[in-house]
SEVO-230593 format. One record per residue (C-alpha): residue number from 1; x negated, y, z negated. Coordinates in pm, whole numbers. Each point is the difference from the previous one (the first is absolute). Example, Ala and Ser with C-alpha at 12.3 -4.5 7.8 and 13.67 -1.06 7.14 Angstrom:
BEGIN
<pt resi="1" x="-1230" y="-450" z="-780"/>
<pt resi="2" x="-137" y="344" z="66"/>
This chain:
BEGIN
<pt resi="1" x="-3688" y="-2781" z="-46"/>
<pt resi="2" x="70" y="64" z="-366"/>
<pt resi="3" x="365" y="-76" z="-73"/>
<pt resi="4" x="46" y="35" z="-376"/>
<pt resi="5" x="110" y="319" z="-173"/>
<pt resi="6" x="-3" y="-9" z="-379"/>
<pt resi="7" x="247" y="202" z="-206"/>
<pt resi="8" x="-96" y="60" z="-363"/>
<pt resi="9" x="322" y="-49" z="-200"/>
<pt resi="10" x="268" y="56" z="267"/>
<pt resi="11" x="280" y="90" z="-239"/>
<pt resi="12" x="268" y="269" z="15"/>
<pt resi="13" x="6" y="183" z="336"/>
<pt resi="14" x="-340" y="-142" z="98"/>
<pt resi="15" x="167" y="-340" z="41"/>
<pt resi="16" x="101" y="136" z="341"/>
<pt resi="17" x="-366" y="-35" z="105"/>
<pt resi="18" x="40" y="-377" z="33"/>
<pt resi="19" x="258" y="12" z="281"/>
<pt resi="20" x="-180" y="290" z="169"/>
<pt resi="21" x="-321" y="-204" z="6"/>
<pt resi="22" x="174" y="-303" z="151"/>
<pt resi="23" x="175" y="212" z="262"/>
<pt resi="24" x="-341" y="113" z="123"/>
<pt resi="25" x="-124" y="-356" z="35"/>
<pt resi="26" x="-212" y="-17" z="-313"/>
<pt resi="27" x="17" y="-228" z="-304"/>
<pt resi="28" x="85" y="167" z="-333"/>
<pt resi="29" x="-179" y="-120" z="-313"/>
<pt resi="30" x="114" y="92" z="-351"/>
<pt resi="31" x="-250" y="85" z="-273"/>
<pt resi="32" x="164" y="-10" z="-342"/>
<pt resi="33" x="-176" y="242" z="-231"/>
<pt resi="34" x="-105" y="-116" z="-346"/>
<pt resi="35" x="218" y="151" z="-273"/>
<pt resi="36" x="-46" y="-94" z="-368"/>
<pt resi="37" x="293" y="-144" z="-192"/>
<pt resi="38" x="247" y="269" z="-97"/>
<pt resi="39" x="285" y="219" z="123"/>
<pt resi="40" x="-151" y="68" z="343"/>
<pt resi="41" x="-75" y="-369" z="56"/>
<pt resi="42" x="360" y="-97" z="-82"/>
<pt resi="43" x="135" y="261" z="240"/>
<pt resi="44" x="-239" y="-101" z="274"/>
<pt resi="45" x="73" y="-372" z="-35"/>
<pt resi="46" x="372" y="75" z="30"/>
<pt resi="47" x="-47" y="218" z="309"/>
<pt resi="48" x="-232" y="-252" z="166"/>
<pt resi="49" x="262" y="-271" z="-48"/>
<pt resi="50" x="267" y="216" z="167"/>
<pt resi="51" x="-224" y="117" z="285"/>
<pt resi="52" x="-153" y="-339" z="76"/>
<pt resi="53" x="347" y="-153" z="29"/>
<pt resi="54" x="49" y="218" z="309"/>
<pt resi="55" x="-304" y="-141" z="181"/>
<pt resi="56" x="119" y="-268" z="243"/>
<pt resi="57" x="-336" y="-91" z="152"/>
<pt resi="58" x="-324" y="-158" z="-130"/>
<pt resi="59" x="-225" y="260" z="-159"/>
<pt resi="60" x="-335" y="-9" z="-177"/>
<pt resi="61" x="-1" y="134" z="-356"/>
<pt resi="62" x="-322" y="50" z="-191"/>
<pt resi="63" x="-41" y="127" z="-356"/>
<pt resi="64" x="-243" y="259" z="-124"/>
<pt resi="65" x="-249" y="-153" z="-239"/>
<pt resi="66" x="-105" y="209" z="-303"/>
<pt resi="67" x="-353" y="-70" z="124"/>
<pt resi="68" x="-15" y="241" z="297"/>
<pt resi="69" x="-287" y="-189" z="166"/>
<pt resi="70" x="220" y="-309" z="37"/>
<pt resi="71" x="282" y="203" z="156"/>
<pt resi="72" x="-240" y="173" z="238"/>
<pt resi="73" x="-144" y="-333" z="112"/>
<pt resi="74" x="346" y="-146" z="64"/>
<pt resi="75" x="116" y="302" z="199"/>
<pt resi="76" x="-328" y="13" z="194"/>
<pt resi="77" x="58" y="-364" z="98"/>
<pt resi="78" x="344" y="97" z="142"/>
<pt resi="79" x="-178" y="254" z="221"/>
<pt resi="80" x="296" y="244" z="15"/>
<pt resi="81" x="34" y="261" z="271"/>
<pt resi="82" x="146" y="245" z="-249"/>
<pt resi="83" x="79" y="33" z="-371"/>
<pt resi="84" x="306" y="206" z="-85"/>
<pt resi="85" x="92" y="133" z="-343"/>
<pt resi="86" x="351" y="-110" z="-90"/>
<pt resi="87" x="158" y="99" z="-331"/>
<pt resi="88" x="-165" y="201" z="-277"/>
<pt resi="89" x="-146" y="-318" z="-150"/>
<pt resi="90" x="-194" y="-58" z="323"/>
<pt resi="91" x="-165" y="343" z="27"/>
<pt resi="92" x="-319" y="-73" z="-190"/>
<pt resi="93" x="-72" y="-351" z="129"/>
<pt resi="94" x="107" y="78" z="358"/>
<pt resi="95" x="-215" y="314" z="16"/>
<pt resi="96" x="-302" y="-177" z="-146"/>
<pt resi="97" x="22" y="-299" z="232"/>
<pt resi="98" x="41" y="210" z="314"/>
<pt resi="99" x="-299" y="215" z="-97"/>
<pt resi="100" x="-225" y="-297" z="-79"/>
<pt resi="101" x="95" y="-176" z="325"/>
<pt resi="102" x="-51" y="310" z="214"/>
<pt resi="103" x="363" y="17" z="109"/>
<pt resi="104" x="206" y="319" z="49"/>
<pt resi="105" x="99" y="143" z="-336"/>
<pt resi="106" x="-89" y="252" z="-266"/>
<pt resi="107" x="-341" y="13" z="-172"/>
<pt resi="108" x="24" y="-196" z="-324"/>
<pt resi="109" x="-222" y="264" z="-159"/>
<pt resi="110" x="308" y="227" z="3"/>
<pt resi="111" x="228" y="-248" z="-181"/>
<pt resi="112" x="31" y="203" z="-322"/>
<pt resi="113" x="109" y="306" z="201"/>
<pt resi="114" x="255" y="-220" z="173"/>
<pt resi="115" x="147" y="-169" z="-308"/>
<pt resi="116" x="-69" y="204" z="-314"/>
<pt resi="117" x="234" y="298" z="-35"/>
<pt resi="118" x="-233" y="200" z="-223"/>
<pt resi="119" x="-286" y="-38" z="249"/>
<pt resi="120" x="229" y="97" z="289"/>
<pt resi="121" x="74" y="339" z="-152"/>
<pt resi="122" x="-358" y="59" z="-104"/>
<pt resi="123" x="-99" y="-69" z="361"/>
<pt resi="124" x="259" y="248" z="132"/>
<pt resi="125" x="-131" y="262" z="-240"/>
<pt resi="126" x="-354" y="-53" z="124"/>
<pt resi="127" x="123" y="27" z="359"/>
<pt resi="128" x="165" y="335" z="-70"/>
<pt resi="129" x="352" y="-138" z="46"/>
<pt resi="130" x="294" y="51" z="-233"/>
<pt resi="131" x="7" y="-263" z="-274"/>
<pt resi="132" x="186" y="-77" z="-323"/>
<pt resi="133" x="-183" y="67" z="-323"/>
<pt resi="134" x="-22" y="-308" z="-220"/>
<pt resi="135" x="-204" y="-206" z="-240"/>
<pt resi="136" x="-46" y="-369" z="-71"/>
<pt resi="137" x="116" y="-63" z="-356"/>
<pt resi="138" x="-73" y="-293" z="-228"/>
<pt resi="139" x="106" y="142" z="-334"/>
<pt resi="140" x="260" y="230" z="-152"/>
<pt resi="141" x="-280" y="251" z="-61"/>
<pt resi="142" x="-70" y="5" z="376"/>
<pt resi="143" x="367" y="74" z="65"/>
<pt resi="144" x="7" y="285" z="-251"/>
<pt resi="145" x="-319" y="145" z="145"/>
<pt resi="146" x="144" y="15" z="351"/>
<pt resi="147" x="333" y="134" z="-125"/>
<pt resi="148" x="-174" y="287" z="-178"/>
<pt resi="149" x="-244" y="70" z="284"/>
<pt resi="150" x="264" y="7" z="272"/>
<pt resi="151" x="247" y="207" z="-198"/>
<pt resi="152" x="271" y="-183" z="195"/>
<pt resi="153" x="263" y="-213" z="-173"/>
<pt resi="154" x="129" y="-148" z="328"/>
<pt resi="155" x="-224" y="-299" z="65"/>
<pt resi="156" x="-13" y="-338" z="171"/>
<pt resi="157" x="-149" y="-313" z="-157"/>
<pt resi="158" x="-80" y="-290" z="231"/>
<pt resi="159" x="-238" y="-289" z="52"/>
<pt resi="160" x="-325" y="89" z="178"/>
<pt resi="161" x="56" y="-307" z="218"/>
<pt resi="162" x="371" y="-55" z="47"/>
<pt resi="163" x="284" y="-46" z="246"/>
<pt resi="164" x="380" y="26" z="37"/>
<pt resi="165" x="41" y="260" z="-277"/>
<pt resi="166" x="-72" y="-269" z="-260"/>
<pt resi="167" x="-111" y="174" z="-319"/>
<pt resi="168" x="54" y="353" z="134"/>
<pt resi="169" x="148" y="248" z="-251"/>
<pt resi="170" x="108" y="360" z="48"/>
<pt resi="171" x="-65" y="174" z="-329"/>
<pt resi="172" x="91" y="325" z="-170"/>
<pt resi="173" x="-179" y="81" z="-321"/>
<pt resi="174" x="-205" y="-179" z="-263"/>
<pt resi="175" x="269" y="-237" z="-129"/>
<pt resi="176" x="85" y="-143" z="342"/>
<pt resi="177" x="-371" y="-31" z="77"/>
<pt resi="178" x="-62" y="-196" z="-321"/>
<pt resi="179" x="286" y="-241" z="77"/>
<pt resi="180" x="-113" y="-59" z="358"/>
<pt resi="181" x="-366" y="-42" z="-95"/>
<pt resi="182" x="77" y="-249" z="-276"/>
<pt resi="183" x="211" y="-202" z="244"/>
<pt resi="184" x="-253" y="-10" z="283"/>
<pt resi="185" x="-319" y="-25" z="-206"/>
<pt resi="186" x="94" y="-353" z="-104"/>
<pt resi="187" x="156" y="-107" z="333"/>
<pt resi="188" x="-190" y="-169" z="279"/>
<pt resi="189" x="4" y="171" z="337"/>
<pt resi="190" x="149" y="-155" z="314"/>
<pt resi="191" x="-318" y="-188" z="81"/>
<pt resi="192" x="-61" y="-166" z="-335"/>
<pt resi="193" x="-328" y="183" z="-39"/>
<pt resi="194" x="-162" y="-30" z="-341"/>
<pt resi="195" x="-94" y="367" z="-10"/>
<pt resi="196" x="326" y="189" z="18"/>
<pt resi="197" x="-102" y="357" z="84"/>
<pt resi="198" x="256" y="281" z="-23"/>
<pt resi="199" x="10" y="332" z="179"/>
<pt resi="200" x="164" y="312" z="-147"/>
<pt resi="201" x="76" y="274" z="256"/>
<pt resi="202" x="178" y="330" z="32"/>
<pt resi="203" x="345" y="-46" z="151"/>
<pt resi="204" x="80" y="156" z="338"/>
<pt resi="205" x="360" y="102" z="65"/>
<pt resi="206" x="117" y="-9" z="361"/>
<pt resi="207" x="114" y="-225" z="282"/>
<pt resi="208" x="-176" y="-336" z="31"/>
<pt resi="209" x="-98" y="-149" z="336"/>
<pt resi="210" x="-165" y="-304" z="153"/>
<pt resi="211" x="-249" y="38" z="282"/>
<pt resi="212" x="-112" y="-325" z="165"/>
<pt resi="213" x="-315" y="12" z="213"/>
<pt resi="214" x="-237" y="-232" z="186"/>
<pt resi="215" x="-366" y="98" z="39"/>
<pt resi="216" x="-259" y="-124" z="248"/>
<pt resi="217" x="-360" y="116" z="4"/>
<pt resi="218" x="77" y="274" z="-248"/>
<pt resi="219" x="301" y="148" z="182"/>
<pt resi="220" x="347" y="-36" z="-160"/>
<pt resi="221" x="319" y="-26" z="209"/>
<pt resi="222" x="351" y="62" z="-130"/>
<pt resi="223" x="236" y="-299" z="-12"/>
<pt resi="224" x="297" y="126" z="-205"/>
<pt resi="225" x="124" y="253" z="-252"/>
<pt resi="226" x="268" y="-66" z="-261"/>
<pt resi="227" x="156" y="215" z="-270"/>
<pt resi="228" x="46" y="-154" z="-345"/>
<pt resi="229" x="305" y="6" z="-223"/>
<pt resi="230" x="-88" y="-91" z="-360"/>
<pt resi="231" x="160" y="21" z="-341"/>
<pt resi="232" x="-138" y="28" z="-350"/>
<pt resi="233" x="167" y="-238" z="-243"/>
<pt resi="234" x="67" y="88" z="-366"/>
<pt resi="235" x="-303" y="-210" z="-93"/>
<pt resi="236" x="-220" y="228" z="210"/>
<pt resi="237" x="-69" y="-267" z="263"/>
<pt resi="238" x="49" y="77" z="370"/>
<pt resi="239" x="229" y="-196" z="228"/>
<pt resi="240" x="37" y="16" z="376"/>
<pt resi="241" x="336" y="114" z="137"/>
<pt resi="242" x="-88" y="-3" z="367"/>
<pt resi="243" x="-201" y="116" z="299"/>
<pt resi="244" x="88" y="213" z="301"/>
<pt resi="245" x="-177" y="-14" z="335"/>
<pt resi="246" x="-136" y="347" z="76"/>
<pt resi="247" x="110" y="47" z="361"/>
<pt resi="248" x="-168" y="332" z="74"/>
<pt resi="249" x="-314" y="163" z="-134"/>
<pt resi="250" x="83" y="352" z="-111"/>
<pt resi="251" x="-263" y="240" z="-129"/>
<pt resi="252" x="-30" y="-158" z="-346"/>
<pt resi="253" x="-9" y="-355" z="141"/>
<pt resi="254" x="-264" y="103" z="255"/>
<pt resi="255" x="-211" y="144" z="-282"/>
<pt resi="256" x="58" y="-322" z="-194"/>
<pt resi="257" x="-128" y="-218" z="285"/>
<pt resi="258" x="-305" y="223" z="52"/>
<pt resi="259" x="-78" y="-23" z="-373"/>
<pt resi="260" x="56" y="-379" z="8"/>
<pt resi="261" x="-252" y="-38" z="283"/>
<pt resi="262" x="-257" y="202" z="-199"/>
<pt resi="263" x="70" y="-215" z="-305"/>
<pt resi="264" x="-51" y="-325" z="192"/>
<pt resi="265" x="-333" y="123" z="133"/>
<pt resi="266" x="-115" y="129" z="-339"/>
<pt resi="267" x="68" y="-338" z="-162"/>
<pt resi="268" x="-230" y="-166" z="254"/>
<pt resi="269" x="277" y="-199" z="171"/>
<pt resi="270" x="-136" y="-64" z="348"/>
<pt resi="271" x="181" y="-309" z="134"/>
<pt resi="272" x="335" y="-112" z="-134"/>
<pt resi="273" x="340" y="110" z="-126"/>
<pt resi="274" x="86" y="242" z="-278"/>
<pt resi="275" x="336" y="18" z="-171"/>
<pt resi="276" x="-31" y="344" z="-155"/>
<pt resi="277" x="238" y="154" z="-252"/>
<pt resi="278" x="6" y="379" z="-17"/>
<pt resi="279" x="186" y="284" z="-168"/>
<pt resi="280" x="86" y="335" z="157"/>
<pt resi="281" x="58" y="294" z="-234"/>
<pt resi="282" x="-29" y="379" z="34"/>
<pt resi="283" x="-377" y="-42" z="36"/>
<pt resi="284" x="26" y="-247" z="286"/>
<pt resi="285" x="-80" y="-373" z="20"/>
<pt resi="286" x="-205" y="-199" z="-250"/>
<pt resi="287" x="-88" y="-368" z="-21"/>
<pt resi="288" x="169" y="-211" z="-265"/>
<pt resi="289" x="-182" y="-317" z="99"/>
<pt resi="290" x="-137" y="-173" z="307"/>
<pt resi="291" x="53" y="-373" z="53"/>
<pt resi="292" x="-224" y="-160" z="261"/>
<pt resi="293" x="260" y="-241" z="132"/>
<pt resi="294" x="334" y="-24" z="176"/>
<pt resi="295" x="301" y="174" z="-159"/>
<pt resi="296" x="178" y="-227" z="-249"/>
<pt resi="297" x="366" y="-87" z="-36"/>
<pt resi="298" x="9" y="-301" z="237"/>
<pt resi="299" x="132" y="228" z="275"/>
<pt resi="300" x="146" y="-204" z="291"/>
<pt resi="301" x="-188" y="54" z="329"/>
<pt resi="302" x="331" y="26" z="188"/>
<pt resi="303" x="110" y="293" z="-216"/>
<pt resi="304" x="-325" y="185" z="69"/>
<pt resi="305" x="19" y="-86" z="372"/>
<pt resi="306" x="344" y="160" z="17"/>
<pt resi="307" x="-106" y="309" z="-192"/>
<pt resi="308" x="-344" y="58" z="153"/>
<pt resi="309" x="-27" y="-218" z="310"/>
<pt resi="310" x="-272" y="-204" z="-174"/>
<pt resi="311" x="-69" y="-147" z="-341"/>
<pt resi="312" x="-294" y="68" z="-224"/>
<pt resi="313" x="-179" y="-334" z="9"/>
<pt resi="314" x="-3" y="-30" z="380"/>
<pt resi="315" x="-156" y="348" z="36"/>
<pt resi="316" x="-259" y="-84" z="-265"/>
<pt resi="317" x="-81" y="-339" z="152"/>
<pt resi="318" x="-36" y="136" z="355"/>
<pt resi="319" x="-213" y="290" z="-126"/>
<pt resi="320" x="-232" y="-232" z="-191"/>
<pt resi="321" x="-28" y="-235" z="298"/>
<pt resi="322" x="-63" y="277" z="252"/>
<pt resi="323" x="-135" y="348" z="-73"/>
<pt resi="324" x="120" y="110" z="345"/>
<pt resi="325" x="360" y="-79" z="-101"/>
<pt resi="326" x="-51" y="223" z="-302"/>
<pt resi="327" x="-125" y="283" z="222"/>
<pt resi="328" x="311" y="-28" z="216"/>
<pt resi="329" x="229" y="-13" z="-305"/>
<pt resi="330" x="-167" y="316" z="-133"/>
<pt resi="331" x="117" y="193" z="306"/>
<pt resi="332" x="367" y="-91" z="-43"/>
<pt resi="333" x="214" y="268" z="-168"/>
<pt resi="334" x="175" y="-92" z="-323"/>
<pt resi="335" x="358" y="-55" z="113"/>
<pt resi="336" x="216" y="-258" z="-185"/>
<pt resi="337" x="287" y="-136" z="207"/>
<pt resi="338" x="275" y="-28" z="-262"/>
<pt resi="339" x="81" y="118" z="-351"/>
<pt resi="340" x="-70" y="-265" z="-260"/>
<pt resi="341" x="37" y="-31" z="-375"/>
<pt resi="342" x="-105" y="-249" z="-265"/>
<pt resi="343" x="235" y="-20" z="-299"/>
<pt resi="344" x="-148" y="-148" z="-317"/>
<pt resi="345" x="247" y="-99" z="-271"/>
<pt resi="346" x="-65" y="6" z="-371"/>
<pt resi="347" x="167" y="-103" z="-324"/>
<pt resi="348" x="21" y="268" z="-268"/>
<pt resi="349" x="5" y="-258" z="-279"/>
<pt resi="350" x="-14" y="-372" z="-75"/>
<pt resi="351" x="336" y="-135" z="108"/>
<pt resi="352" x="197" y="-318" z="51"/>
<pt resi="353" x="161" y="-33" z="343"/>
<pt resi="354" x="252" y="-233" z="158"/>
<pt resi="355" x="34" y="154" z="346"/>
<pt resi="356" x="-159" y="242" z="244"/>
<pt resi="357" x="246" y="218" z="187"/>
<pt resi="358" x="-272" y="162" z="208"/>
<pt resi="359" x="-11" y="-285" z="254"/>
<pt resi="360" x="335" y="69" z="175"/>
<pt resi="361" x="-77" y="373" z="-12"/>
<pt resi="362" x="-334" y="-50" z="176"/>
<pt resi="363" x="148" y="-224" z="268"/>
<pt resi="364" x="243" y="279" z="89"/>
<pt resi="365" x="-260" y="277" z="31"/>
<pt resi="366" x="-75" y="91" z="362"/>
<pt resi="367" x="-369" y="59" z="-69"/>
<pt resi="368" x="-64" y="-315" z="-205"/>
<pt resi="369" x="-296" y="-195" z="142"/>
<pt resi="370" x="-103" y="-249" z="-269"/>
<pt resi="371" x="-103" y="-31" z="-363"/>
<pt resi="372" x="56" y="-185" z="-324"/>
<pt resi="373" x="185" y="51" z="-325"/>
<pt resi="374" x="-1" y="-193" z="-323"/>
<pt resi="375" x="351" y="-144" z="-18"/>
<pt resi="376" x="199" y="-253" z="-198"/>
<pt resi="377" x="-118" y="-278" z="230"/>
<pt resi="378" x="-359" y="55" z="-113"/>
<pt resi="379" x="20" y="114" z="-360"/>
<pt resi="380" x="243" y="88" z="-276"/>
<pt resi="381" x="-239" y="241" z="-172"/>
<pt resi="382" x="-178" y="317" z="114"/>
<pt resi="383" x="-277" y="165" z="-201"/>
<pt resi="384" x="-40" y="376" z="-12"/>
<pt resi="385" x="-196" y="124" z="300"/>
<pt resi="386" x="-331" y="150" z="-106"/>
<pt resi="387" x="-200" y="-18" z="327"/>
<pt resi="388" x="8" y="-130" z="357"/>
<pt resi="389" x="-49" y="-358" z="-117"/>
<pt resi="390" x="323" y="8" z="-205"/>
<pt resi="391" x="230" y="169" z="252"/>
<pt resi="392" x="331" y="-177" z="67"/>
<pt resi="393" x="19" y="36" z="376"/>
<pt resi="394" x="-150" y="157" z="311"/>
<pt resi="395" x="208" y="92" z="307"/>
<pt resi="396" x="-108" y="121" z="346"/>
<pt resi="397" x="220" y="243" z="192"/>
<pt resi="398" x="-57" y="122" z="358"/>
<pt resi="399" x="231" y="142" z="265"/>
<pt resi="400" x="2" y="184" z="333"/>
<pt resi="401" x="196" y="282" z="-163"/>
<pt resi="402" x="-205" y="156" z="-284"/>
<pt resi="403" x="319" y="132" z="-161"/>
<pt resi="404" x="136" y="-354" z="-39"/>
<pt resi="405" x="-325" y="-129" z="-152"/>
<pt resi="406" x="-9" y="291" z="-246"/>
<pt resi="407" x="369" y="-41" z="-88"/>
<pt resi="408" x="-53" y="-367" z="-83"/>
<pt resi="409" x="-312" y="73" z="-204"/>
<pt resi="410" x="175" y="276" z="-193"/>
<pt resi="411" x="296" y="-230" z="-62"/>
<pt resi="412" x="-224" y="-266" z="-156"/>
<pt resi="413" x="-173" y="263" z="-212"/>
<pt resi="414" x="341" y="122" z="-120"/>
<pt resi="415" x="121" y="-351" z="-83"/>
<pt resi="416" x="-314" y="-78" z="-197"/>
<pt resi="417" x="15" y="321" z="-203"/>
<pt resi="418" x="374" y="33" z="-56"/>
<pt resi="419" x="149" y="-348" z="47"/>
<pt resi="420" x="-273" y="-251" z="-98"/>
<pt resi="421" x="258" y="-269" z="-81"/>
<pt resi="422" x="64" y="-23" z="374"/>
<pt resi="423" x="-355" y="-131" z="34"/>
<pt resi="424" x="-47" y="-241" z="-289"/>
<pt resi="425" x="253" y="-64" z="-272"/>
<pt resi="426" x="186" y="-247" z="-216"/>
<pt resi="427" x="297" y="237" z="-30"/>
<pt resi="428" x="317" y="23" z="215"/>
<pt resi="429" x="-25" y="225" z="306"/>
<pt resi="430" x="301" y="203" z="-118"/>
<pt resi="431" x="71" y="116" z="-353"/>
<pt resi="432" x="326" y="-144" z="-140"/>
<pt resi="433" x="279" y="235" z="-122"/>
<pt resi="434" x="-25" y="102" z="-363"/>
<pt resi="435" x="372" y="-63" z="-42"/>
<pt resi="436" x="24" y="-378" z="-42"/>
<pt resi="437" x="360" y="5" z="122"/>
<pt resi="438" x="-130" y="94" z="346"/>
<pt resi="439" x="-213" y="-315" z="20"/>
<pt resi="440" x="208" y="-195" z="249"/>
<pt resi="441" x="-110" y="-350" z="106"/>
<pt resi="442" x="-113" y="145" z="335"/>
<pt resi="443" x="-217" y="264" z="-167"/>
<pt resi="444" x="-143" y="-253" z="-245"/>
<pt resi="445" x="-93" y="-224" z="292"/>
<pt resi="446" x="-173" y="286" z="183"/>
<pt resi="447" x="-199" y="86" z="-315"/>
<pt resi="448" x="-123" y="-359" z="-22"/>
<pt resi="449" x="-115" y="-25" z="361"/>
<pt resi="450" x="-365" y="-21" z="100"/>
<pt resi="451" x="-129" y="346" z="97"/>
<pt resi="452" x="-174" y="-111" z="319"/>
<pt resi="453" x="298" y="-184" z="152"/>
<pt resi="454" x="244" y="271" z="-109"/>
<pt resi="455" x="-203" y="270" z="176"/>
<pt resi="456" x="-21" y="-218" z="311"/>
<pt resi="457" x="379" y="-35" z="0"/>
<pt resi="458" x="65" y="373" z="-58"/>
<pt resi="459" x="-235" y="114" z="278"/>
<pt resi="460" x="138" y="-261" z="239"/>
<pt resi="461" x="358" y="108" z="-79"/>
<pt resi="462" x="-67" y="362" z="100"/>
<pt resi="463" x="-220" y="-89" z="297"/>
<pt resi="464" x="284" y="-211" z="138"/>
<pt resi="465" x="250" y="285" z="-8"/>
<pt resi="466" x="145" y="-32" z="-354"/>
<pt resi="467" x="259" y="-253" z="111"/>
<pt resi="468" x="207" y="-171" z="-268"/>
<pt resi="469" x="-3" y="60" z="-374"/>
<pt resi="470" x="-308" y="179" z="-144"/>
<pt resi="471" x="-261" y="-225" z="-157"/>
<pt resi="472" x="4" y="214" z="-315"/>
<pt resi="473" x="337" y="118" z="-140"/>
<pt resi="474" x="42" y="376" z="17"/>
<pt resi="475" x="91" y="-7" z="-369"/>
<pt resi="476" x="-349" y="-126" z="-87"/>
<pt resi="477" x="-169" y="252" z="230"/>
<pt resi="478" x="187" y="287" z="-168"/>
<pt resi="479" x="-60" y="-131" z="-352"/>
<pt resi="480" x="-342" y="166" z="-28"/>
<pt resi="481" x="-179" y="277" z="195"/>
<pt resi="482" x="-298" y="-239" z="24"/>
<pt resi="483" x="216" y="-258" z="181"/>
<pt resi="484" x="110" y="259" z="256"/>
<pt resi="485" x="-362" y="101" z="58"/>
<pt resi="486" x="-101" y="-361" z="61"/>
<pt resi="487" x="288" y="-53" z="242"/>
<pt resi="488" x="-80" y="320" z="190"/>
<pt resi="489" x="-364" y="-110" z="23"/>
<pt resi="490" x="88" y="-340" z="140"/>
<pt resi="491" x="246" y="155" z="246"/>
<pt resi="492" x="-273" y="230" z="129"/>
<pt resi="493" x="-230" y="-298" z="55"/>
<pt resi="494" x="272" y="-179" z="195"/>
<pt resi="495" x="53" y="308" z="217"/>
<pt resi="496" x="356" y="56" z="-123"/>
């Protein structure tokens, strides 16, 4: 019996494949994709180091050779039962190997439809489905031509082959277009490819969604639906603010899923996952881009299990192993168990930090499941967030009571927008009085204290019934309206 299952670049959420494979009695094998020296290679090497440190069992790791014939021979010798696409960097090599070895997967002849955004939309147009008008541009003259032809000043410039919002710009007008084009025309894309192709598209205004599917023998099944929260930075770049589990499919979500299924089929995706990103406006749903892999973000399987009753990689693995499992999964109604949110944090500028007050806040949220934040223990400097790769934290929230999960998510959104120094700062938590005569030794001491430990102490004080003298003198709280707002916020977190 064949025992090996190969995962092409099991990074981000697809890392969960490795444990799923072992739990089913098979042996996971890692195929590291070949990435030329550059930005993407540095990011991937860093993520591999972090992910591999979590593997506490012997595991075979092979490396893609630039000579495909050598890689094919090595993988053929392993005689795998299955080849799974992991992260975005594994889509091309994983698809090609599975096709050449006659294993379940998508036809490699469709790879451009699956990976090239311009081809995706051309394919949708040919299939009679709604698409986004766009043009590949390699010169400023190309940009001007599309701008004049479309008659639309609201545009999007992105890499034809890209990921994680790297190099994506929302643009209004000729001047912003020129700036964005000049920046991206000389920048390598996420994969270090020598030919950096850019796509200029009309911009769609609406609500953005994720639809995750798994197809077998040409039939897609719905895994999950999320709603996006994003923000445009002053630079024009897009940052992620969060995700919300869509618990029920209303009319517009039902239309979205039906359109997503048609999109998957039109792109020739027959056997495997699709992480699709879509927009819904007054004209209905339209594809932004399809990614033939697991959803990114390194989402913990336990979080997804709580929210949906399953996690993405186990459904994909079981479907690829057994088409009958996929048939049975198709018949199940979409019915998430609990309300879940993903909160992505960002930094609005380059900043020096000495403490992260978000940690004690998170530990006192009822819906907090897990996550990470860049804090003083890891770094004393945060760069401005310009994409998913430069975000400063990612938190998972899930709770039996959807109102509690939403309240916690909204609270974190409020803190990030209105009180960012609670997250990452090198400033005191409370503003000192302007009148120097009011700077008592006690107030001076409070203003010198580490933000993280001070917040811990304040929340603990109110959770324990406010016994004894207040942690922060009332005189300091009343010195500034901002101080009162911070204190009221921390009291609400403690339940006082």
